[in-house]
C-alpha positions as CSV (number, residue, x, y, z in Angstrom):
1,X,13.5,-6.3,-9.6
2,X,10.2,-5.8,-8.0
3,X,7.7,-3.9,-9.7
4,X,7.5,-0.4,-7.9
5,X,4.0,1.5,-7.6
6,X,3.3,5.1,-7.2
7,X,0.5,6.4,-4.7
8,X,-1.9,6.7,-7.3
9,X,-1.4,3.0,-8.5
10,X,-1.6,1.7,-5.1
11,X,-4.8,3.5,-4.2
12,X,-6.3,2.4,-7.4
13,X,-5.4,-1.3,-6.6
14,X,-7.1,-0.8,-3.2
15,X,-9.9,0.9,-4.4
16,X,-9.4,3.9,-2.2
17,X,-7.9,7.3,-2.5
18,X,-4.6,8.7,-2.5
19,X,-5.6,10.9,0.8
20,X,-6.5,7.4,2.6
21,X,-2.9,6.2,1.4
22,X,-1.2,9.3,2.8
23,X,-3.4,8.7,6.1
24,X,-2.2,5.4,6.5
25,X,1.7,6.6,6.1
26,X,1.0,9.1,8.8
27,X,-0.7,6.3,11.3
28,X,2.1,3.9,10.4
29,X,-0.7,1.5,9.2
30,X,-0.2,1.1,5.5
31,X,1.9,-1.5,3.3
32,X,5.5,-0.9,3.4
33,X,7.1,1.6,1.4
34,X,10.4,2.6,-0.1
35,X,11.6,6.3,-0.3
36,X,13.3,7.3,-3.2
37,X,14.6,10.9,-2.9
38,X,11.5,12.7,-2.1
39,X,9.2,10.2,-3.8
40,X,7.5,7.2,-2.0
41,X,7.1,4.2,-4.0
42,X,5.6,0.6,-2.9
43,X,6.5,-2.9,-4.1
44,X,3.6,-4.4,-5.6
45,X,4.6,-7.9,-3.5
46,X,4.7,-5.7,0.0
47,X,1.1,-4.3,-1.2
48,X,-0.1,-7.6,-2.0
49,X,1.1,-9.3,1.3
50,X,-0.2,-6.4,3.5
51,X,-3.8,-7.0,1.7
52,X,-3.3,-10.7,2.4
53,X,-2.5,-10.3,6.1
54,X,-5.8,-8.3,6.5
55,X,-8.0,-11.1,4.9
56,X,-10.7,-12.1,7.4
57,X,-11.7,-15.8,7.9
58,X,-14.7,-17.1,6.4
59,X,-17.8,-16.3,8.3
60,X,-16.2,-13.3,10.1
């Protein structure tokens, strides 16, 4: 079972605010999330994969 994170945990992990995470959800640009009832949760693996996909090459 993957570790599921709340919006607060994702924001802390990415060193940003929950408002920024909500904006990314609105724009469709943030990490993939899972809706469970009215709650939105993130798989830790999906957040790490999203972050890795944004890594810039050395010297960029």
